[in-house]
N, C-alpha and C positions, 0 to 999 in steps of 0.2 A: 711741415714749415716750423721753423724757430723764430722765435720771437727777437729782435735784437734791437734793445733800445738805444736812442740816440747818443747817450754817453759813453756807449761802449762801441761807437762804430769805427773809432781809430783803435782797436786792439791790438796788442802784439800777440804773435804768436808766442815766443818763450812766457810772456806773462800769463796766457792762456792756459799753458802748462802746468806753469806754477800755483794756478789758482785751485787745483785740485791737491798739492802735495800735502798741503796740512794733513791730510785724511790720510796717507801713504807712508808705510815703514817703508825707508830705503835699505833695499836688500845688498849685500855684497854684491850683487850681480848687476844692479842698478848704479851702484856707484862706480864702476868699471865702465859702464857705458857711458855715462855723463862726465868722463874726465874727458881731457883736451878741450877740444873749442864748445862745449856744452859749460863751461865753468860758469860760476856766479860773474855778473861782469854790472860795474856801474851804471847805471841807468838815470837816463834823464828825466825830469819831472817838471811838471807844471810848476809846483813848489820847490825851488830848488836849493833852497837856503838849507835846510838841513843838510841834504849830500854834500853840499858842496861845505859846508863847514865841518863834516866827518871827513872828508878826506884830507881837508887840511890839517887836522888833528893829527891824522898816521902820517901824513910830509912833514910835520913840523913837531917833533918829540918837545912833549911839556907841552908847555904855552896856558897862559890864563893865571897861571900859581905864581907866575913869576911878576913881582909887583915891581914893577919898573915905573918911577915916578921922576922922570928928569926934569928941569925946570922948562926947557922947551921941547914940545914934542917932535918927533920924528915926520909926522903923516898929517897932511891935514886934516881938521876936524870940523864935521859941521856946529860950531857952539863959537862964541865969543868969550871974550875974555872974563867973562862973570864966572865966580867961584860960587863954590855950594852957598847955601843961601840965601844969593843973589837971583832974584828974578831976570830968566834967559831968554830973551825976545824969541831966539829959535827962526825959524822961516814963517814968511808970511803965509797965513791961512792956517797954523800948526799947531797944536798947543807947547804952551813952554815947555821946556826940559824938564822941569820941578814940578808943572801941573800933575794935580792927583786926574785921575780918570773922572771923565763929566756924567757916567751913569754905570756905578758901579754897581745897581740893583741889576744889570743887565749878562752879569756874569754869568758864565757857561760853566758845565764841570770842567773844562779845558783852559780855566780861564787862570793866569798867574796873577798871584798876589803883588801889588807895587811895592817898591820897592823905595822908602822916604830916605829924602834927605838925611843925614844924622844933625840932630841940635845939640845945643851946649850941654843940655839935662839929661840926653840921652847915653847912658852906661853901657850898652850893650855897642857889640864891637862894629865897626860900619863894615858894609859889604865888600867880600873881596871880588876879585875882576872873574874869576872862575862862577863864582854862583850868577854873578850878574850874566854872565856868557849864557850859561844854560838856560837861565830865565828870559833870556830875550829869544832864545830859539825856539823854547815852548812857547812864547807867545805867539813867534811870528807861525808856527805851527797853526795855531788857535786863530790863527786872523785877528791878532792884537796887534796892527801895525805902530800906533801911536805909542802902545807903550813899549813894546819893542826897541822903538826910536829912541823913547826916554831910557831904557837901561841899556843900550848899546851905547849911548852917549856918556850915561855914568863910568862903564866900563872903560871907555876911551880917555876917562880925566884920571883915573887910576893905573891904567898901562897902556899908556899910548903907543909903545913901541914892540907891544905883543902880537905877531902875526895871527893867532887867533882873532883876537881882538879888532886888529884892523880889516880883518878880512870879513868880521859879523859885519862891522861898522858899514861898510862897502855894500855887503848884501842888502841890510836894512835901508840903504839908500836905494840902491835898483831895484826894492820892493817899492820904494816911493817913486819911481821914475824918473830919479834925479840922477841920469844914465851916466852924464859927463863928469861929476864927481867921482862916482864909484867907479869909474874907469880910471880915472885920474888916480885915485886913492890905491887899487890894485896895481898898476903900473909902477908907481913908486915902490909898493910893497915887493913887487918881483926884482927891483935893482938891488935890494937889499937882502933878501931873501931866498937863495938858488930853489930851495925846497917846494916854494910855491908857484913857481911858474909856470909847469904844466896848468894846473888847477886855475891859474889866474887867464892865461891864455884861452881856456873853453868858456869862463864863464864871462870874460869881458867881451868873445866873441857873439854870444848870444845877446848883450846888451846893446853891441854895436847895431846888430838885423834890428831888433827895436826901435833903436834911433835914424835909423835908416844909413848907417855907413856900411852899406852892403860889399862893397869892396875892399875895406878893412878889416871886415867879421871873416870875411874869404880868405885871405892872407893868413890871419892869425890861425883860422883852421887847418889850412894847410901847413902852417909852421906843426902845430899840434901831431896831424900824421905823419907828418917827418921823424918822428919821434914817438910814435903810438901807431904804428898802420893800423891794429887792429881796435882803433877805440871804436866801439858800436856808435855811442852818442856823438862822437865827432861825425862819423860816415850820415847819419841821422840826418844831423843837424844841416850838413852842407849841401846834403841830396835834397832837403825840403827848400831851403833858400834858391837852389838852382830851379828845381820844378816851381817853384815861385814866378823866378824870373823868367820862364820858358825856357831855360838851357835843357833840355829836356836829356839829350842825348848823354853830355856829362854827368847829369845827374844819375840816368841808368847804370854809371858804373860803380856808382858809390851802392845804389839798390842791390846789385850783385853783388857787392861785396857782403852786405847784409846777409843776403841768401845764402852765402857760401858761410857766414859766421853763427849760421840757425838763430839769426835773431831779427826779425823782419815783421813790421806789422802789416795788417790786411790791407790799408789803402795805400802802402808802399806795392806790397803784390799787385794792386791794380796799376799802378802805375808802369809796371813792368809788360802787365798786357797791351798797352798802348802809349808807343812811345812817344808818336808824333803831337798828341795832344791830350788833355786830361779826361776823363768821361765827363759828361754835361752834370751828373749829379755830384763827383769830386770836387768841379770847379765851383761850385755853389758854397763850398764848404769855406766855412774861416780859413783853414789851414792852408788853403791854396789860395788866400789873397793873393793876387797879381800884382808882380812888381815890374814896372817900366814898361816899355812899347811890346817889347817880344811875349814877357809876360800875358797883357793882354790881348795879344794876338793869337797866341795859343788857344786861349779860352774861347775866342770868334772861332777859330778851328773846332774846337770841341761841338759849335753850335751849329757847325758847316756854314758861317756866315763870312764865305770868301771876299763877298764884296766889302764888308767891312775889315778884314785881312789887308786887303790890297789899300785901302784908304789911310788907315791907320799906319802903314809901314811907308807909304811913300810920301807921308806928311812930315816924316823925319828927314833932315836934311844930312844926318849923319847915321848910318846904318852897320851895325854889326856883319861880318859874314854870313851867322845865322842868321839872321833878321832878313840878309839879301837874300839868302836860300829859301827861306819862307815866302819871301815877295816872288819867285821865280815860280815856286809851286802853287803859287795863287793864281797867277798868269795864265796857268798850265789849267787849272783848275777852272778857270772862267773863260776858256775856249777863245783868247785874247792873242791872236798869233801875230798880232804886229809887237805888241809889248812883250812877248815873249822872245821875237827876232833879236830887240833893243837887248833885253835881259841876258840873253843867246851868247852877244858880242862883248857886253862888258863882264859875263860870269869868269871869262878864260883869263881875263888881265890879271897879273899880280896885286893884289893888295901889299905888299911889303910884308910877307909872310904871312899873313891872315886870307886863308884861301877857303872859298865855298865848296870845294871838294870834300872837305869833312863831312860836310851835311847831308843825312840821305834826302832833304826836300831838295836839296840842287841837283843830284844825280834823276830824280823822278822827272823833274823839269827839262832837263835835258831828253831824257825818253823819250817824254810825249813830244818835244821839241824835232827829235830824229825821225818820230813816227808818221810825225805833222809831213815832214818831209819827203816821205817813202822810204826811208833807211830803216829799216826793220834790222838790222844787224847791230848797228850801231844804238839803235833804241835796248836792244835786250842786253848789251853791253852795258849801257847807263843805268837799266833797270836794274840791273845784277849789283853794282857797285852800290844801288841803292836797298837793296835786303840785306846787302851783307855788314851794310852800317847797321840797318834796324830790320830785324827778322818780325816784327809785328806789323808790317806794314801790308795789310791784303789787297790795296789798291795797286801796291809797285807788283805784287804778283798777278793779279788779274790784268795789268798790262802788258806784263812780259808774257802772258799765256797769248795774249791777240797776235802779239808781234810774232811770236814764235811758229804760229799756224798762220800768218801770213808769210812765213817765209819753209813752208813746208814742214817742218819739225813738231810732226803731229805728235808722237810719244813724248815729247818734253814740254809740249801745249798742255797736255792733258795733266800731266804731274804738276804743272806749274798751277794749274787750276785747281785741281784739288787742294795744293796747300794753301792758296788763298781761300779755301770753303772753310778749311780747317782754322784757320787763324781769324776766320771772321765770325766763326762760333765761339772762339774765346774772346774776342771783342763783346759779342753781345751777351756771354754771360757776364762780362765783368762789368758792362755799360748798366744792365738790370743790377746788380748787387750796389752798385753805387748810387742807385735812384731809389733803392727800397732799403726797408728797415728788417726783413726778415729776411730767413737763410734758406735755399731748399736745396737739403743734404745730396739730395739726386744730381742737382746742377754743381754743386761741390766738387762730387765722384768724378762728374763729366769733366770738368775743369783741369782737374789733375790727369786724367787720362789724356784730354787732348795735350796738355804739357807735354806728356812723355812720349806722344806721337812724334812730338815737334822736337824732341830731344833736350827738352830744357828740363833736364830734374833735378836740381835745384829747387825750381819755382814749384815743378808736380810737388816734391816732396812736401813743401811748404805749404801750399794748399791741401795737403793732406792732412797737416796738422790742425789746421783752421779746423776744415770738417772736424774732425776727432772732436777736438775741445768744442766747439757746438753741441755734439754727441754727450759729452761729458757734461757738460751744462744740465743739457735737457734731460738728464738721466737716463740715456738711452744706450749709457754704457756702464758697466761696472768699474770703480775705480781704478783695480788692481790691471784690470786689462786694458784700461787707456794707459794707463802709465809704460804697462808693457808695451803696447804700440808706440808710444812717443820713443822708447828706446829704441825700437826697431828705426824710425823714422830717424832717427841721429847717427845709429850707424848705419844705414842706408846713405845718407848725408856723407858721410867721413870716407866712406867706400867711393862714392863718385868723384870725390874731390881728389882721392889718394890716385884711382884710375884714369884721372884728366878728361874724366866724361861729364865736366859741366856746362860744356856748351857743345853745340852742333860743332859738325867739322865744315869748313868750305863747299864741299863738292853738295854735303846735304843741305845746306841753306841754298844752294842753288839749283836743288832738285836734280842732280845729275847732268845739267845742262852743261856742254863742251863749247866754252866762248870761243876757244881757238879755232874749232872747227865752223864758226859761223862767219868768219872773216874771209 
């Protein structure tokens, strides 16, 4: 058993691979195998300030060296008209802009020396924007938010039109949770500096999520994907938002993309093991904090609290098609035939372009309803639609097996029953990993093998990478051998994508059941 500490529970497969690379000398062979989709990608980080500013410095040539001092700044600044030497009231509850740190004795080795305002007797040259910019970034890295705020404001006074200075000021404001100001500042910058529009979209979308502006954030993420379809950070953030909102079918599309790009976290891989709902252990994590009615209902599903799902969804006067689909499944789970009858009549009504047909929960509810009324052929057809949309729903396969048996299709019933059991095993392993802080190498190997049997090779390879990372961390495999096997995994992933073997065929998903023969 391998001990996994809480701080590492959201590990990324690609990060695990890089963790051993400092001790590995890259050979010409490894350079070749690490090309293509395995190139270094910009990674989102909890402290995004430095990466965002570095990205901006690449996008905008120069900057911070041009001492532009117009009489009127082109961008809003979090300061009043007071100039150097005049006390700046700043923001309520915050130290003045030109105040010295209150506890200089608490400085750490990462501390940044404060830059004082020049005095009339000071013969030294005033600090330039580039120096202030760099010191503000170092202050942010060191967690010295107040000093970073002061330094950024000084830089803004000296170069209010410099894109890097403006971006830095916005990042400092965002770090202080002054999201509306930070968003407005970057939006204005994007209108005048085309090179920063993509970084601005990504950063402001993240702030909008934190500020509760979810639909606006999603629009910005989608605009980014239109420009950069393989942006790992955007797929990751968008899938995380959708998982929290309970929109797990849509989230799965982005998670599968992360799999194909070879950059996916362990908790994201677990979400692909159970698309209908999160595992209870994952639902307890802050990163899965539910958003909205549907998000909370999915958490109820993870706890098998179907009565709570029903009451929560029924209490809402307006429901999305996905929420209505889940409500139908709740009626089926609770064996409420009368409520299910009413839901069935309603589910076929056109919803002005938004239909429950897209969602597997609706098809499971229809399958249960048909079976209850003795129409097992229709039940098999509906449950087939369910598993085609969600291959992780072992309950749908089990119900499908029962109806096939009722129709006398014994071989097909056995095949779907075996499929249900295989998927249930992956669900059990995933739930155990979400609940525990240890990893069993045998369980990881079994999971990868089961996924390979289910013809989900991209997930299987990713889990083999996770297993290998843990083995390397525990010293169970030599560094050179681990690197070689990582390269082999990357090569196998590329081969699967090139051969279009990333997903199972329709015939395989349906366990060979001929739906036309059942009519």
